[in-house]
N, C-alpha and C positions, 0 to 999 in steps of 0.2 A: 686910216684906211680910206682911200678915195673911192667913191662909187659914181659910176656914170649913169645918171638917172635917165638919160636919153637913149641908152642902148636898148636893143630889142630883147624883150624878156622871153624865156622859153614858155611854152604852153604848160598848163597845169599837169597834163598827162606826162609830158617829158620830164618835168621836175619830179613827179611822183616816181617814175621809173628810175631816175638817177638816185633818188633817196633810198629806194628799195634795194638797189644794187649795192650802194655803199653800206647799208645796214647788214645785208647778207654777207658781204665780204668781211666786215668787222666781226660779225658773229662767228663766222667760220674760223677766223684767226683766234678769237677768244677761246673757242672750243679746243683748238690745238694747244693753247697755252695752259688750259686747265684740264687736261685729259685725266690726270690722276684724281681730280675732284669728281668727275663724272663717274668714275669707277665706284666711288663710295656712295653714290646716289641711288644705287640699285636696291632691289627689295632685300629685306633682312631674312636671313636663314634662321632655322630653329636654334642652332648653336649661338647665334648672335642674341636672340631673345633670352636664352638661358643666362648668358653672361650679364645681360642688362638686369635681370631679376636679382642676381646675386649682388650686384653693385648697389642696387637701390634698397636693399634690406638694411634698415638701421633700427636700433632700439628706440622705442618711444618712451620718453621720460614724462611721467605725470606732472601736472601743474602743482607746485608747492603751495603751502598755506599762505605764504607771504607774497604771492603773485596773483595777477588778474589778467583777464583777456580784454583788450580794448574793444569796445562796441563799434568802432568805426574802421580801424585798420586791422583788427583781429590778430594783433601781435600780443605775445605774452610779455608783461612788464612787471617790475617790482612794485610793491604797494606805494613806495615813495614817489612813483611817477603818476599816481592817480590824481585826476582832476575831475571831480564829480560834476557832470553836466546834465542837470535836470533829471536826476535819477538814473542816467545811463553811465556806466563806468567807461570812461575814456581816458586815454593817456594825455599828458600835457602837450604833446606834439599835435594831437588832433583837436584839442579843446580850443 
């Protein structure tokens, strides 16, 4: 791309106005393309919250005797993954 460095440059105010117009038009076009996404962005109703609670209820399984919780990543691992790091139980990945 060739650029004429001797050409008269627009003032900063004119350049800012042109940039703002271009952004505004591209934003309006993007909103028209994503109209269905904007509908989903509204506030949640009470029925939406009830369905979320139902979906998130899962049984909690207690930690088994042959498992440990890593002191760094806080994940549950089998004892075979234990790498004792100065008294702190950590997995081999974190050690």
